[in-house]
C-alpha positions as CSV (number, residue, x, y, z in Angstrom):
1,M,6.3,4.9,11.0
2,K,5.4,3.9,7.5
3,R,6.6,0.5,6.3
4,V,8.1,0.2,2.8
5,L,8.9,-2.6,0.4
6,I,11.5,-1.6,-2.2
7,T,11.5,-3.2,-5.6
8,D,14.3,-2.6,-8.1
9,D,16.6,-4.9,-10.0
10,A,19.6,-2.7,-9.3
11,I,21.0,-3.2,-5.8
12,F,22.6,0.3,-5.8
13,M,19.1,1.8,-6.4
14,R,17.6,-0.2,-3.6
15,L,20.4,0.8,-1.3
16,A,20.1,4.5,-2.2
17,L,16.3,4.5,-1.7
18,K,16.6,2.6,1.5
19,T,19.1,5.0,2.9
20,M,17.1,8.1,2.0
21,L,13.8,6.7,3.3
22,E,15.3,5.4,6.6
23,R,17.0,8.8,7.2
24,N,13.5,10.3,6.9
25,G,11.7,8.1,9.3
26,F,10.4,5.3,7.1
27,E,11.0,1.6,8.0
28,I,12.2,-0.7,5.2
29,V,10.5,-4.0,5.7
30,G,11.8,-5.8,2.6
31,E,13.6,-5.6,-0.7
32,A,12.9,-7.4,-4.0
33,E,15.0,-7.6,-7.2
34,N,12.0,-8.4,-9.5
35,G,8.2,-8.2,-9.6
36,E,7.6,-11.9,-8.9
37,I,9.6,-11.8,-5.6
38,A,8.0,-8.5,-4.7
39,I,4.5,-9.9,-5.0
40,E,5.4,-12.8,-2.6
41,K,7.0,-10.3,-0.1
42,Y,4.0,-7.9,-0.4
43,K,1.6,-10.7,0.6
44,L,3.9,-11.8,3.5
45,L,5.0,-8.4,4.8
46,K,1.9,-6.2,4.1
47,P,3.9,-3.0,3.8
48,D,2.2,0.5,3.9
49,I,3.9,1.5,0.7
50,V,5.6,-0.5,-2.1
51,T,8.0,1.0,-4.7
52,L,8.2,-0.5,-8.1
53,D,10.7,0.0,-10.9
54,I,9.2,-0.3,-14.4
55,T,11.9,-2.3,-16.1
56,M,12.9,-5.5,-14.3
57,P,13.6,-9.1,-15.2
58,V,11.0,-11.8,-14.7
59,M,8.1,-9.4,-14.3
60,D,8.0,-5.7,-15.1
61,G,6.7,-3.1,-12.6
62,L,3.5,-2.4,-14.5
63,E,2.4,-6.1,-14.5
64,E,3.5,-6.3,-10.8
65,L,1.4,-3.2,-10.0
66,K,-1.7,-4.8,-11.6
67,Q,-1.2,-8.1,-9.6
68,I,-0.7,-6.3,-6.3
69,K,-3.8,-4.2,-6.9
70,A,-5.7,-7.4,-7.8
71,F,-4.6,-8.9,-4.5
72,D,-5.1,-5.7,-2.4
73,K,-7.2,-2.9,-3.9
74,S,-6.0,-0.5,-1.2
75,A,-2.3,-1.1,-1.9
76,K,-0.2,2.2,-2.0
77,V,2.2,2.0,-4.9
78,M,4.9,4.4,-5.9
79,M,6.4,3.9,-9.3
80,I,10.1,4.8,-9.5
81,S,11.7,4.6,-12.9
82,A,14.1,6.1,-15.4
83,M,11.4,5.6,-18.0
84,G,9.3,8.8,-17.8
85,Q,7.3,8.6,-20.9
86,E,3.8,9.9,-20.7
87,T,2.3,6.6,-21.8
88,I,3.9,4.6,-18.9
89,V,3.0,7.3,-16.4
90,R,-0.6,7.2,-17.6
91,D,-0.7,3.4,-17.7
92,S,0.7,3.3,-14.1
93,V,-1.9,5.7,-12.8
94,I,-4.8,3.9,-14.6
95,A,-3.5,0.6,-13.0
96,G,-3.6,2.2,-9.6
97,A,-0.3,3.8,-8.8
98,L,-0.6,6.7,-6.5
99,G,2.7,8.4,-7.6
100,F,5.5,8.3,-10.1
101,V,9.1,9.5,-9.4
102,I,11.6,9.7,-12.2
103,K,15.2,8.6,-11.8
104,P,17.6,10.0,-11.1
105,F,15.8,11.4,-8.1
106,I,16.9,13.5,-5.1
107,E,16.1,12.9,-1.5
108,E,13.8,15.8,-1.2
109,T,11.7,14.6,-4.1
110,I,11.4,11.1,-2.7
111,V,10.5,12.2,0.8
112,K,7.9,14.7,-0.4
113,A,6.3,12.1,-2.6
114,F,6.3,9.4,0.1
115,N,4.9,11.8,2.8
116,K,1.7,12.2,0.6
117,F,0.8,8.6,1.5
């Protein structure tokens, strides 16, 4: 069972993602409402996969991605955001994200993307 840390500033998005992933055999080991908290939890929990929203208070997802990858080069990161501009997708991939899902998403899309890890 793959262990997931969910990062999103919107509680309803964290809940929706958690519900979809748990229903499909993933274990949610933690949640974070901003990038700073997520980095602390990543180091503590060592999840198999971490999800990052792009736009968050305190630290955005792209900066968080860079810091997680600096800490753990093998980190598996899935970006999930309403911001689907080509530049952000490109910057996320260059920084080390393994996938990018655009909100609003459907369960099938999420499960398919996560099963690639």
